[in-house]
TORKOL-4160 file (C-alpha; in steps of 0.2 Angstrom, whole numbers, padded with zeros to 4 digits, m for minus):
473
<pt num="1" X="0044" Y="m0163" Z="0000"/>
<pt num="2" X="0042" Y="m0152" Z="0015"/>
<pt num="3" X="0055" Y="m0150" Z="0029"/>
<pt num="4" X="0052" Y="m0152" Z="0047"/>
<pt num="5" X="0059" Y="m0136" Z="0055"/>
<pt num="6" X="0067" Y="m0134" Z="0072"/>
<pt num="7" X="0069" Y="m0116" Z="0075"/>
<pt num="8" X="0083" Y="m0108" Z="0085"/>
<pt num="9" X="0078" Y="m0090" Z="0090"/>
<pt num="10" X="0093" Y="m0080" Z="0096"/>
<pt num="11" X="0087" Y="m0064" Z="0105"/>
<pt num="12" X="0098" Y="m0050" Z="0110"/>
<pt num="13" X="0093" Y="m0034" Z="0119"/>
<pt num="14" X="0101" Y="m0020" Z="0109"/>
<pt num="15" X="0109" Y="m0004" Z="0117"/>
<pt num="16" X="0104" Y="0009" Z="0104"/>
<pt num="17" X="0114" Y="0024" Z="0101"/>
<pt num="18" X="0102" Y="0039" Z="0100"/>
<pt num="19" X="0109" Y="0055" Z="0092"/>
<pt num="20" X="0100" Y="0071" Z="0094"/>
<pt num="21" X="0100" Y="0086" Z="0082"/>
<pt num="22" X="0105" Y="0100" Z="0093"/>
<pt num="23" X="0097" Y="0113" Z="0081"/>
<pt num="24" X="0080" Y="0104" Z="0081"/>
<pt num="25" X="0065" Y="0111" Z="0090"/>
<pt num="26" X="0060" Y="0104" Z="0107"/>
<pt num="27" X="0055" Y="0085" Z="0106"/>
<pt num="28" X="0037" Y="0088" Z="0110"/>
<pt num="29" X="0036" Y="0098" Z="0094"/>
<pt num="30" X="0048" Y="0091" Z="0081"/>
<pt num="31" X="0064" Y="0082" Z="0081"/>
<pt num="32" X="0077" Y="0071" Z="0071"/>
<pt num="33" X="0085" Y="0057" Z="0080"/>
<pt num="34" X="0096" Y="0042" Z="0075"/>
<pt num="35" X="0096" Y="0025" Z="0082"/>
<pt num="36" X="0109" Y="0011" Z="0081"/>
<pt num="37" X="0127" Y="0006" Z="0083"/>
<pt num="38" X="0142" Y="0005" Z="0071"/>
<pt num="39" X="0133" Y="m0007" Z="0059"/>
<pt num="40" X="0119" Y="m0007" Z="0047"/>
<pt num="41" X="0101" Y="m0005" Z="0052"/>
<pt num="42" X="0086" Y="m0004" Z="0040"/>
<pt num="43" X="0068" Y="0000" Z="0045"/>
<pt num="44" X="0053" Y="m0006" Z="0035"/>
<pt num="45" X="0038" Y="m0001" Z="0046"/>
<pt num="46" X="0033" Y="0011" Z="0060"/>
<pt num="47" X="0017" Y="0010" Z="0070"/>
<pt num="48" X="0009" Y="0019" Z="0084"/>
<pt num="49" X="0006" Y="0009" Z="0100"/>
<pt num="50" X="m0011" Y="0014" Z="0108"/>
<pt num="51" X="m0017" Y="0010" Z="0126"/>
<pt num="52" X="m0029" Y="m0004" Z="0129"/>
<pt num="53" X="m0044" Y="0007" Z="0123"/>
<pt num="54" X="m0036" Y="0011" Z="0107"/>
<pt num="55" X="m0038" Y="0030" Z="0110"/>
<pt num="56" X="m0022" Y="0036" Z="0118"/>
<pt num="57" X="m0005" Y="0034" Z="0109"/>
<pt num="58" X="0008" Y="0028" Z="0121"/>
<pt num="59" X="0024" Y="0024" Z="0110"/>
<pt num="60" X="0031" Y="0021" Z="0093"/>
<pt num="61" X="0037" Y="0004" Z="0087"/>
<pt num="62" X="0049" Y="0002" Z="0072"/>
<pt num="63" X="0052" Y="m0015" Z="0063"/>
<pt num="64" X="0067" Y="m0018" Z="0053"/>
<pt num="65" X="0084" Y="m0028" Z="0052"/>
<pt num="66" X="0101" Y="m0026" Z="0059"/>
<pt num="67" X="0118" Y="m0033" Z="0052"/>
<pt num="68" X="0126" Y="m0044" Z="0065"/>
<pt num="69" X="0144" Y="m0047" Z="0069"/>
<pt num="70" X="0143" Y="m0063" Z="0060"/>
<pt num="71" X="0138" Y="m0053" Z="0044"/>
<pt num="72" X="0120" Y="m0060" Z="0043"/>
<pt num="73" X="0104" Y="m0049" Z="0045"/>
<pt num="74" X="0093" Y="m0052" Z="0060"/>
<pt num="75" X="0075" Y="m0044" Z="0063"/>
<pt num="76" X="0076" Y="m0029" Z="0074"/>
<pt num="77" X="0062" Y="m0021" Z="0084"/>
<pt num="78" X="0064" Y="m0003" Z="0092"/>
<pt num="79" X="0052" Y="0005" Z="0104"/>
<pt num="80" X="0052" Y="0023" Z="0109"/>
<pt num="81" X="0041" Y="0035" Z="0118"/>
<pt num="82" X="0032" Y="0049" Z="0108"/>
<pt num="83" X="0047" Y="0060" Z="0110"/>
<pt num="84" X="0060" Y="0048" Z="0103"/>
<pt num="85" X="0067" Y="0041" Z="0119"/>
<pt num="86" X="0072" Y="0022" Z="0118"/>
<pt num="87" X="0061" Y="0011" Z="0129"/>
<pt num="88" X="0066" Y="m0006" Z="0123"/>
<pt num="89" X="0074" Y="m0014" Z="0108"/>
<pt num="90" X="0078" Y="m0032" Z="0103"/>
<pt num="91" X="0085" Y="m0042" Z="0088"/>
<pt num="92" X="0083" Y="m0061" Z="0083"/>
<pt num="93" X="0088" Y="m0072" Z="0069"/>
<pt num="94" X="0082" Y="m0089" Z="0063"/>
<pt num="95" X="0093" Y="m0104" Z="0061"/>
<pt num="96" X="0089" Y="m0122" Z="0056"/>
<pt num="97" X="0095" Y="m0138" Z="0047"/>
<pt num="98" X="0092" Y="m0143" Z="0029"/>
<pt num="99" X="0088" Y="m0160" Z="0021"/>
<pt num="100" X="0089" Y="m0156" Z="0003"/>
<pt num="101" X="0094" Y="m0174" Z="m0002"/>
<pt num="102" X="0078" Y="m0180" Z="0007"/>
<pt num="103" X="0087" Y="m0195" Z="0016"/>
<pt num="104" X="0079" Y="m0191" Z="0033"/>
<pt num="105" X="0095" Y="m0184" Z="0040"/>
<pt num="106" X="0101" Y="m0166" Z="0041"/>
<pt num="107" X="0114" Y="m0161" Z="0028"/>
<pt num="108" X="0132" Y="m0160" Z="0032"/>
<pt num="109" X="0139" Y="m0147" Z="0019"/>
<pt num="110" X="0155" Y="m0144" Z="0028"/>
<pt num="111" X="0160" Y="m0163" Z="0027"/>
<pt num="112" X="0165" Y="m0164" Z="0046"/>
<pt num="113" X="0152" Y="m0178" Z="0049"/>
<pt num="114" X="0141" Y="m0166" Z="0060"/>
<pt num="115" X="0124" Y="m0159" Z="0054"/>
<pt num="116" X="0126" Y="m0141" Z="0049"/>
<pt num="117" X="0114" Y="m0126" Z="0053"/>
<pt num="118" X="0111" Y="m0111" Z="0042"/>
<pt num="119" X="0108" Y="m0093" Z="0047"/>
<pt num="120" X="0096" Y="m0084" Z="0037"/>
<pt num="121" X="0096" Y="m0066" Z="0031"/>
<pt num="122" X="0080" Y="m0059" Z="0037"/>
<pt num="123" X="0070" Y="m0047" Z="0026"/>
<pt num="124" X="0058" Y="m0037" Z="0037"/>
<pt num="125" X="0040" Y="m0034" Z="0032"/>
<pt num="126" X="0027" Y="m0027" Z="0044"/>
<pt num="127" X="0023" Y="m0027" Z="0062"/>
<pt num="128" X="0006" Y="m0025" Z="0071"/>
<pt num="129" X="0002" Y="m0022" Z="0089"/>
<pt num="130" X="m0010" Y="m0035" Z="0098"/>
<pt num="131" X="m0016" Y="m0026" Z="0114"/>
<pt num="132" X="m0014" Y="m0038" Z="0129"/>
<pt num="133" X="m0002" Y="m0050" Z="0119"/>
<pt num="134" X="0012" Y="m0040" Z="0111"/>
<pt num="135" X="0016" Y="m0039" Z="0092"/>
<pt num="136" X="0014" Y="m0049" Z="0077"/>
<pt num="137" X="0028" Y="m0049" Z="0064"/>
<pt num="138" X="0031" Y="m0055" Z="0046"/>
<pt num="139" X="0045" Y="m0055" Z="0033"/>
<pt num="140" X="0055" Y="m0067" Z="0023"/>
<pt num="141" X="0071" Y="m0077" Z="0028"/>
<pt num="142" X="0084" Y="m0078" Z="0014"/>
<pt num="143" X="0096" Y="m0093" Z="0014"/>
<pt num="144" X="0113" Y="m0094" Z="0005"/>
<pt num="145" X="0123" Y="m0110" Z="0006"/>
<pt num="146" X="0136" Y="m0110" Z="m0008"/>
<pt num="147" X="0142" Y="m0128" Z="m0004"/>
<pt num="148" X="0124" Y="m0134" Z="m0007"/>
<pt num="149" X="0121" Y="m0122" Z="m0022"/>
<pt num="150" X="0108" Y="m0113" Z="m0012"/>
<pt num="151" X="0107" Y="m0095" Z="m0016"/>
<pt num="152" X="0094" Y="m0082" Z="m0010"/>
<pt num="153" X="0081" Y="m0096" Z="m0006"/>
<pt num="154" X="0067" Y="m0086" Z="0003"/>
<pt num="155" X="0055" Y="m0093" Z="0016"/>
<pt num="156" X="0040" Y="m0084" Z="0023"/>
<pt num="157" X="0044" Y="m0080" Z="0042"/>
<pt num="158" X="0031" Y="m0074" Z="0055"/>
<pt num="159" X="0030" Y="m0074" Z="0074"/>
<pt num="160" X="0025" Y="m0065" Z="0089"/>
<pt num="161" X="0034" Y="m0055" Z="0103"/>
<pt num="162" X="0027" Y="m0050" Z="0120"/>
<pt num="163" X="0025" Y="m0032" Z="0126"/>
<pt num="164" X="0043" Y="m0033" Z="0132"/>
<pt num="165" X="0048" Y="m0038" Z="0115"/>
<pt num="166" X="0053" Y="m0056" Z="0120"/>
<pt num="167" X="0048" Y="m0069" Z="0107"/>
<pt num="168" X="0033" Y="m0080" Z="0112"/>
<pt num="169" X="0037" Y="m0098" Z="0108"/>
<pt num="170" X="0020" Y="m0104" Z="0113"/>
<pt num="171" X="0011" Y="m0096" Z="0099"/>
<pt num="172" X="0016" Y="m0099" Z="0081"/>
<pt num="173" X="0027" Y="m0113" Z="0086"/>
<pt num="174" X="0036" Y="m0113" Z="0069"/>
<pt num="175" X="0041" Y="m0096" Z="0064"/>
<pt num="176" X="0044" Y="m0102" Z="0046"/>
<pt num="177" X="0034" Y="m0108" Z="0032"/>
<pt num="178" X="0046" Y="m0119" Z="0023"/>
<pt num="179" X="0044" Y="m0122" Z="0004"/>
<pt num="180" X="0046" Y="m0138" Z="m0005"/>
<pt num="181" X="0056" Y="m0141" Z="m0021"/>
<pt num="182" X="0046" Y="m0143" Z="m0037"/>
<pt num="183" X="0047" Y="m0159" Z="m0047"/>
<pt num="184" X="0062" Y="m0153" Z="m0056"/>
<pt num="185" X="0071" Y="m0151" Z="m0039"/>
<pt num="186" X="0072" Y="m0132" Z="m0041"/>
<pt num="187" X="0070" Y="m0122" Z="m0025"/>
<pt num="188" X="0055" Y="m0111" Z="m0025"/>
<pt num="189" X="0052" Y="m0095" Z="m0014"/>
<pt num="190" X="0038" Y="m0089" Z="m0003"/>
<pt num="191" X="0039" Y="m0072" Z="0004"/>
<pt num="192" X="0029" Y="m0063" Z="0017"/>
<pt num="193" X="0024" Y="m0045" Z="0016"/>
<pt num="194" X="0010" Y="m0041" Z="0028"/>
<pt num="195" X="0001" Y="m0048" Z="0044"/>
<pt num="196" X="m0015" Y="m0042" Z="0051"/>
<pt num="197" X="m0024" Y="m0048" Z="0067"/>
<pt num="198" X="m0042" Y="m0053" Z="0065"/>
<pt num="199" X="m0056" Y="m0052" Z="0078"/>
<pt num="200" X="m0053" Y="m0060" Z="0095"/>
<pt num="201" X="m0051" Y="m0079" Z="0093"/>
<pt num="202" X="m0049" Y="m0079" Z="0074"/>
<pt num="203" X="m0031" Y="m0077" Z="0073"/>
<pt num="204" X="m0020" Y="m0068" Z="0059"/>
<pt num="205" X="m0020" Y="m0066" Z="0041"/>
<pt num="206" X="m0003" Y="m0067" Z="0031"/>
<pt num="207" X="m0001" Y="m0061" Z="0014"/>
<pt num="208" X="0014" Y="m0062" Z="0001"/>
<pt num="209" X="0018" Y="m0072" Z="m0014"/>
<pt num="210" X="0023" Y="m0090" Z="m0018"/>
<pt num="211" X="0033" Y="m0097" Z="m0033"/>
<pt num="212" X="0026" Y="m0110" Z="m0044"/>
<pt num="213" X="0032" Y="m0118" Z="m0061"/>
<pt num="214" X="0048" Y="m0125" Z="m0067"/>
<pt num="215" X="0063" Y="m0120" Z="m0078"/>
<pt num="216" X="0059" Y="m0104" Z="m0087"/>
<pt num="217" X="0041" Y="m0103" Z="m0082"/>
<pt num="218" X="0043" Y="m0100" Z="m0063"/>
<pt num="219" X="0032" Y="m0086" Z="m0057"/>
<pt num="220" X="0025" Y="m0079" Z="m0042"/>
<pt num="221" X="0006" Y="m0081" Z="m0037"/>
<pt num="222" X="m0003" Y="m0071" Z="m0024"/>
<pt num="223" X="m0002" Y="m0080" Z="m0007"/>
<pt num="224" X="m0014" Y="m0078" Z="0008"/>
<pt num="225" X="m0017" Y="m0088" Z="0023"/>
<pt num="226" X="m0028" Y="m0087" Z="0039"/>
<pt num="227" X="m0020" Y="m0095" Z="0055"/>
<pt num="228" X="m0029" Y="m0098" Z="0071"/>
<pt num="229" X="m0017" Y="m0095" Z="0086"/>
<pt num="230" X="m0024" Y="m0111" Z="0094"/>
<pt num="231" X="m0029" Y="m0122" Z="0079"/>
<pt num="232" X="m0016" Y="m0118" Z="0066"/>
<pt num="233" X="m0020" Y="m0115" Z="0047"/>
<pt num="234" X="m0039" Y="m0111" Z="0044"/>
<pt num="235" X="m0036" Y="m0108" Z="0025"/>
<pt num="236" X="m0022" Y="m0107" Z="0013"/>
<pt num="237" X="m0026" Y="m0099" Z="m0004"/>
<pt num="238" X="m0016" Y="m0096" Z="m0020"/>
<pt num="239" X="m0022" Y="m0084" Z="m0034"/>
<pt num="240" X="m0014" Y="m0078" Z="m0049"/>
<pt num="241" X="m0009" Y="m0079" Z="m0068"/>
<pt num="242" X="0001" Y="m0094" Z="m0074"/>
<pt num="243" X="0016" Y="m0092" Z="m0085"/>
<pt num="244" X="0034" Y="m0086" Z="m0086"/>
<pt num="245" X="0035" Y="m0068" Z="m0080"/>
<pt num="246" X="0017" Y="m0067" Z="m0074"/>
<pt num="247" X="0021" Y="m0062" Z="m0056"/>
<pt num="248" X="0007" Y="m0058" Z="m0044"/>
<pt num="249" X="0012" Y="m0052" Z="m0026"/>
<pt num="250" X="0001" Y="m0046" Z="m0012"/>
<pt num="251" X="0008" Y="m0032" Z="m0002"/>
<pt num="252" X="m0005" Y="m0026" Z="0011"/>
<pt num="253" X="m0021" Y="m0033" Z="0019"/>
<pt num="254" X="m0036" Y="m0026" Z="0027"/>
<pt num="255" X="m0052" Y="m0032" Z="0035"/>
<pt num="256" X="m0069" Y="m0024" Z="0031"/>
<pt num="257" X="m0083" Y="m0021" Z="0043"/>
<pt num="258" X="m0093" Y="m0036" Z="0036"/>
<pt num="259" X="m0078" Y="m0048" Z="0038"/>
<pt num="260" X="m0073" Y="m0048" Z="0020"/>
<pt num="261" X="m0054" Y="m0047" Z="0017"/>
<pt num="262" X="m0046" Y="m0034" Z="0005"/>
<pt num="263" X="m0028" Y="m0037" Z="m0001"/>
<pt num="264" X="m0019" Y="m0025" Z="m0013"/>
<pt num="265" X="m0003" Y="m0028" Z="m0022"/>
<pt num="266" X="0003" Y="m0029" Z="m0040"/>
<pt num="267" X="0000" Y="m0041" Z="m0055"/>
<pt num="268" X="0001" Y="m0043" Z="m0074"/>
<pt num="269" X="m0018" Y="m0043" Z="m0074"/>
<pt num="270" X="m0023" Y="m0031" Z="m0088"/>
<pt num="271" X="m0029" Y="m0014" Z="m0082"/>
<pt num="272" X="m0047" Y="m0011" Z="m0083"/>
<pt num="273" X="m0043" Y="0007" Z="m0088"/>
<pt num="274" X="m0036" Y="0000" Z="m0104"/>
<pt num="275" X="m0021" Y="0012" Z="m0106"/>
<pt num="276" X="m0009" Y="0009" Z="m0120"/>
<pt num="277" X="m0022" Y="m0001" Z="m0129"/>
<pt num="278" X="m0020" Y="m0015" Z="m0117"/>
<pt num="279" X="m0001" Y="m0016" Z="m0117"/>
<pt num="280" X="0000" Y="m0009" Z="m0099"/>
<pt num="281" X="0013" Y="m0020" Z="m0090"/>
<pt num="282" X="0012" Y="m0023" Z="m0071"/>
<pt num="283" X="m0003" Y="m0015" Z="m0063"/>
<pt num="284" X="m0010" Y="m0011" Z="m0046"/>
<pt num="285" X="m0021" Y="m0026" Z="m0041"/>
<pt num="286" X="m0036" Y="m0026" Z="m0029"/>
<pt num="287" X="m0043" Y="m0043" Z="m0022"/>
<pt num="288" X="m0058" Y="m0044" Z="m0011"/>
<pt num="289" X="m0063" Y="m0061" Z="m0003"/>
<pt num="290" X="m0076" Y="m0067" Z="0009"/>
<pt num="291" X="m0071" Y="m0071" Z="0027"/>
<pt num="292" X="m0067" Y="m0089" Z="0021"/>
<pt num="293" X="m0054" Y="m0083" Z="0008"/>
<pt num="294" X="m0065" Y="m0086" Z="m0007"/>
<pt num="295" X="m0063" Y="m0071" Z="m0020"/>
<pt num="296" X="m0078" Y="m0060" Z="m0023"/>
<pt num="297" X="m0071" Y="m0046" Z="m0032"/>
<pt num="298" X="m0054" Y="m0041" Z="m0041"/>
<pt num="299" X="m0048" Y="m0027" Z="m0052"/>
<pt num="300" X="m0032" Y="m0021" Z="m0059"/>
<pt num="301" X="m0027" Y="m0003" Z="m0063"/>
<pt num="302" X="m0012" Y="0006" Z="m0070"/>
<pt num="303" X="m0005" Y="0023" Z="m0074"/>
<pt num="304" X="m0007" Y="0030" Z="m0091"/>
<pt num="305" X="0005" Y="0039" Z="m0103"/>
<pt num="306" X="m0006" Y="0052" Z="m0113"/>
<pt num="307" X="0004" Y="0048" Z="m0129"/>
<pt num="308" X="0002" Y="0030" Z="m0127"/>
<pt num="309" X="0020" Y="0027" Z="m0130"/>
<pt num="310" X="0027" Y="0023" Z="m0113"/>
<pt num="311" X="0022" Y="0007" Z="m0103"/>
<pt num="312" X="0021" Y="0010" Z="m0084"/>
<pt num="313" X="0025" Y="m0005" Z="m0073"/>
<pt num="314" X="0018" Y="m0002" Z="m0056"/>
<pt num="315" X="0026" Y="m0010" Z="m0040"/>
<pt num="316" X="0016" Y="m0007" Z="m0024"/>
<pt num="317" X="0025" Y="m0003" Z="m0008"/>
<pt num="318" X="0012" Y="0003" Z="0004"/>
<pt num="319" X="m0007" Y="0005" Z="0006"/>
<pt num="320" X="m0017" Y="0014" Z="0019"/>
<pt num="321" X="m0036" Y="0013" Z="0023"/>
<pt num="322" X="m0044" Y="0030" Z="0022"/>
<pt num="323" X="m0063" Y="0035" Z="0024"/>
<pt num="324" X="m0065" Y="0036" Z="0006"/>
<pt num="325" X="m0056" Y="0019" Z="0002"/>
<pt num="326" X="m0038" Y="0014" Z="0000"/>
<pt num="327" X="m0023" Y="0025" Z="m0004"/>
<pt num="328" X="m0009" Y="0016" Z="m0013"/>
<pt num="329" X="0009" Y="0021" Z="m0016"/>
<pt num="330" X="0024" Y="0013" Z="m0025"/>
<pt num="331" X="0035" Y="0015" Z="m0040"/>
<pt num="332" X="0032" Y="0015" Z="m0059"/>
<pt num="333" X="0046" Y="0008" Z="m0069"/>
<pt num="334" X="0044" Y="0014" Z="m0087"/>
<pt num="335" X="0048" Y="0006" Z="m0104"/>
<pt num="336" X="0061" Y="0021" Z="m0105"/>
<pt num="337" X="0071" Y="0015" Z="m0090"/>
<pt num="338" X="0065" Y="0028" Z="m0078"/>
<pt num="339" X="0057" Y="0026" Z="m0061"/>
<pt num="340" X="0044" Y="0038" Z="m0053"/>
<pt num="341" X="0034" Y="0037" Z="m0037"/>
<pt num="342" X="0015" Y="0035" Z="m0039"/>
<pt num="343" X="0000" Y="0037" Z="m0029"/>
<pt num="344" X="m0017" Y="0029" Z="m0033"/>
<pt num="345" X="m0034" Y="0030" Z="m0024"/>
<pt num="346" X="m0047" Y="0017" Z="m0025"/>
<pt num="347" X="m0065" Y="0016" Z="m0017"/>
<pt num="348" X="m0070" Y="0005" Z="m0003"/>
<pt num="349" X="m0076" Y="m0007" Z="m0016"/>
<pt num="350" X="m0060" Y="m0007" Z="m0026"/>
<pt num="351" X="m0066" Y="0006" Z="m0040"/>
<pt num="352" X="m0053" Y="0017" Z="m0047"/>
<pt num="353" X="m0054" Y="0035" Z="m0042"/>
<pt num="354" X="m0038" Y="0044" Z="m0047"/>
<pt num="355" X="m0019" Y="0043" Z="m0048"/>
<pt num="356" X="m0003" Y="0052" Z="m0052"/>
<pt num="357" X="0015" Y="0049" Z="m0054"/>
<pt num="358" X="0028" Y="0061" Z="m0046"/>
<pt num="359" X="0043" Y="0067" Z="m0055"/>
<pt num="360" X="0047" Y="0081" Z="m0042"/>
<pt num="361" X="0044" Y="0097" Z="m0052"/>
<pt num="362" X="0048" Y="0107" Z="m0037"/>
<pt num="363" X="0066" Y="0103" Z="m0040"/>
<pt num="364" X="0079" Y="0104" Z="m0055"/>
<pt num="365" X="0080" Y="0118" Z="m0067"/>
<pt num="366" X="0074" Y="0109" Z="m0083"/>
<pt num="367" X="0061" Y="0097" Z="m0077"/>
<pt num="368" X="0055" Y="0093" Z="m0095"/>
<pt num="369" X="0072" Y="0087" Z="m0102"/>
<pt num="370" X="0078" Y="0080" Z="m0085"/>
<pt num="371" X="0065" Y="0074" Z="m0073"/>
<pt num="372" X="0071" Y="0070" Z="m0056"/>
<pt num="373" X="0067" Y="0051" Z="m0054"/>
<pt num="374" X="0059" Y="0046" Z="m0038"/>
<pt num="375" X="0054" Y="0030" Z="m0027"/>
<pt num="376" X="0038" Y="0028" Z="m0018"/>
<pt num="377" X="0040" Y="0019" Z="m0001"/>
<pt num="378" X="0026" Y="0024" Z="0011"/>
<pt num="379" X="0010" Y="0034" Z="0014"/>
<pt num="380" X="0001" Y="0042" Z="0028"/>
<pt num="381" X="m0015" Y="0053" Z="0029"/>
<pt num="382" X="m0012" Y="0070" Z="0037"/>
<pt num="383" X="m0025" Y="0078" Z="0049"/>
<pt num="384" X="m0031" Y="0089" Z="0035"/>
<pt num="385" X="m0035" Y="0073" Z="0025"/>
<pt num="386" X="m0021" Y="0077" Z="0012"/>
<pt num="387" X="m0010" Y="0062" Z="0008"/>
<pt num="388" X="0009" Y="0062" Z="0012"/>
<pt num="389" X="0020" Y="0051" Z="0001"/>
<pt num="390" X="0037" Y="0046" Z="0007"/>
<pt num="391" X="0051" Y="0038" Z="m0002"/>
<pt num="392" X="0067" Y="0043" Z="m0011"/>
<pt num="393" X="0074" Y="0055" Z="m0024"/>
<pt num="394" X="0087" Y="0046" Z="m0035"/>
<pt num="395" X="0103" Y="0056" Z="m0037"/>
<pt num="396" X="0095" Y="0072" Z="m0030"/>
<pt num="397" X="0099" Y="0088" Z="m0040"/>
<pt num="398" X="0092" Y="0105" Z="m0036"/>
<pt num="399" X="0099" Y="0119" Z="m0047"/>
<pt num="400" X="0117" Y="0119" Z="m0043"/>
<pt num="401" X="0115" Y="0107" Z="m0028"/>
<pt num="402" X="0120" Y="0089" Z="m0031"/>
<pt num="403" X="0118" Y="0076" Z="m0018"/>
<pt num="404" X="0116" Y="0057" Z="m0016"/>
<pt num="405" X="0099" Y="0048" Z="m0015"/>
<pt num="406" X="0089" Y="0058" Z="m0003"/>
<pt num="407" X="0073" Y="0055" Z="0007"/>
<pt num="408" X="0057" Y="0061" Z="m0001"/>
<pt num="409" X="0042" Y="0070" Z="0008"/>
<pt num="410" X="0028" Y="0077" Z="m0002"/>
<pt num="411" X="0009" Y="0080" Z="m0001"/>
<pt num="412" X="m0005" Y="0076" Z="m0012"/>
<pt num="413" X="m0023" Y="0081" Z="m0011"/>
<pt num="414" X="m0037" Y="0067" Z="m0011"/>
<pt num="415" X="m0038" Y="0069" Z="m0030"/>
<pt num="416" X="m0019" Y="0064" Z="m0032"/>
<pt num="417" X="m0014" Y="0082" Z="m0036"/>
<pt num="418" X="0002" Y="0088" Z="m0028"/>
<pt num="419" X="0000" Y="0102" Z="m0015"/>
<pt num="420" X="0011" Y="0117" Z="m0020"/>
<pt num="421" X="0025" Y="0121" Z="m0009"/>
<pt num="422" X="0023" Y="0105" Z="0001"/>
<pt num="423" X="0039" Y="0095" Z="m0004"/>
<pt num="424" X="0055" Y="0093" Z="0004"/>
<pt num="425" X="0070" Y="0081" Z="0005"/>
<pt num="426" X="0080" Y="0074" Z="0019"/>
<pt num="427" X="0096" Y="0065" Z="0021"/>
<pt num="428" X="0115" Y="0067" Z="0022"/>
<pt num="429" X="0124" Y="0075" Z="0007"/>
<pt num="430" X="0131" Y="0059" Z="0001"/>
<pt num="431" X="0124" Y="0041" Z="0002"/>
<pt num="432" X="0108" Y="0031" Z="0000"/>
<pt num="433" X="0095" Y="0039" Z="0011"/>
<pt num="434" X="0076" Y="0035" Z="0011"/>
<pt num="435" X="0061" Y="0039" Z="0021"/>
<pt num="436" X="0052" Y="0023" Z="0022"/>
<pt num="437" X="0035" Y="0026" Z="0031"/>
<pt num="438" X="0026" Y="0038" Z="0042"/>
<pt num="439" X="0011" Y="0038" Z="0054"/>
<pt num="440" X="0000" Y="0053" Z="0060"/>
<pt num="441" X="m0003" Y="0056" Z="0078"/>
<pt num="442" X="m0020" Y="0061" Z="0084"/>
<pt num="443" X="m0014" Y="0079" Z="0087"/>
<pt num="444" X="m0009" Y="0080" Z="0068"/>
<pt num="445" X="0010" Y="0078" Z="0071"/>
<pt num="446" X="0018" Y="0066" Z="0058"/>
<pt num="447" X="0031" Y="0054" Z="0063"/>
<pt num="448" X="0042" Y="0047" Z="0049"/>
<pt num="449" X="0055" Y="0033" Z="0049"/>
<pt num="450" X="0070" Y="0034" Z="0038"/>
<pt num="451" X="0086" Y="0024" Z="0034"/>
<pt num="452" X="0101" Y="0036" Z="0033"/>
<pt num="453" X="0118" Y="0031" Z="0025"/>
<pt num="454" X="0133" Y="0037" Z="0035"/>
<pt num="455" X="0145" Y="0028" Z="0024"/>
<pt num="456" X="0158" Y="0015" Z="0027"/>
<pt num="457" X="0144" Y="0002" Z="0028"/>
<pt num="458" X="0135" Y="0011" Z="0043"/>
<pt num="459" X="0117" Y="0014" Z="0041"/>
<pt num="460" X="0106" Y="0020" Z="0055"/>
<pt num="461" X="0087" Y="0022" Z="0058"/>
<pt num="462" X="0081" Y="0039" Z="0060"/>
<pt num="463" X="0064" Y="0044" Z="0068"/>
<pt num="464" X="0058" Y="0061" Z="0062"/>
<pt num="465" X="0044" Y="0070" Z="0071"/>
<pt num="466" X="0036" Y="0084" Z="0060"/>
<pt num="467" X="0023" Y="0097" Z="0063"/>
<pt num="468" X="0006" Y="0094" Z="0055"/>
<pt num="469" X="0011" Y="0104" Z="0040"/>
<pt num="470" X="0026" Y="0093" Z="0038"/>
<pt num="471" X="0039" Y="0105" Z="0044"/>
<pt num="472" X="0052" Y="0105" Z="0058"/>
<pt num="473" X="0049" Y="0123" Z="0063"/>
């Protein structure tokens, strides 16, 4: 069954608290600023907003979530100028009724004789600017209703806001893709990770994952759909491996100059590199389709252990397009219960070029016996074409210095080799701090977005503007 959704969009202009670091350089050079109020904010994406010709950067846009006074998480969008001054901000959440017993009536789970509405916890994915229209957003909406036995049921959510950050209700009328139960009555998830705009008149492409199966064999398959803003769904495709634990999940999407679509994520598809004798766990997955969504090429690649004794399971978190192809970052979870950020480069046609995992040898005294574990969250390409990996150090330790989880900033060359002396950490002394993503301005300056834990349930978004060499000096 499928549910007919009636969406309530609650929009609220946020008054953001902007905190300056008085010891930082002048804003046109570099800065660290914090945004939010006394609640929890988490960024998931940062983009540059260009002028109508696409040549001059005008502002920065950050997409994420905010915890409301009700305790649920809403989508949050923040726009600043290039020196970090707030231009606008907004938040909105999704609400609806359910008909889980399929009787044609909205469920009354409080027993008061009145149909009840849920409020979802939004999980932000990506945001993309559409010149002349506004912004397209995508994410997932998690539903929890204990009275109905509904726990963390995820729906893909997408939509549009105008240049003033106000929701556009005439486009993408239903902001949610609802998901039916399977034949066993189990609730299945569909998650949204990325949205890209296609040439004028062709609409948008959404990518993520959709659950299938029943009982112990439920698994995610790759999900991608093309939607015309005037005519609705153009195609809706599923691709993946069936079977329990065989999860396939698309994370980022791109359009080639010939109209073909490239989508990259992770899959249990065996790696073409054949590491560990074929026992290579979850791998980076490359999928290319024609403009109609029909697959024309696919490949999977993983990281290798020289001794063939450790299995690396790759989870992709971000991908960027470069002149040579695609640069991918994420986290490898090993069969020895460790986590390390990784970087991988593929050609424009999806051929493996190189890769490396990152144990942060720049820090800790005895890296051989106690490597510093890391998480890979984002990537940008510097003006010198080096690649900058952003993420997190887990339980950061450097000689006698012990801190919490710290934000990670490090450089790799195009062959995935770490650049000596180009590694640093960011965050407060305690707490859970992460650098999520970054963009590179035309002048070479790098602007990163981070989530900073102030303790007591308060997290703020931080925008960090760095010089071209990655410094604040």
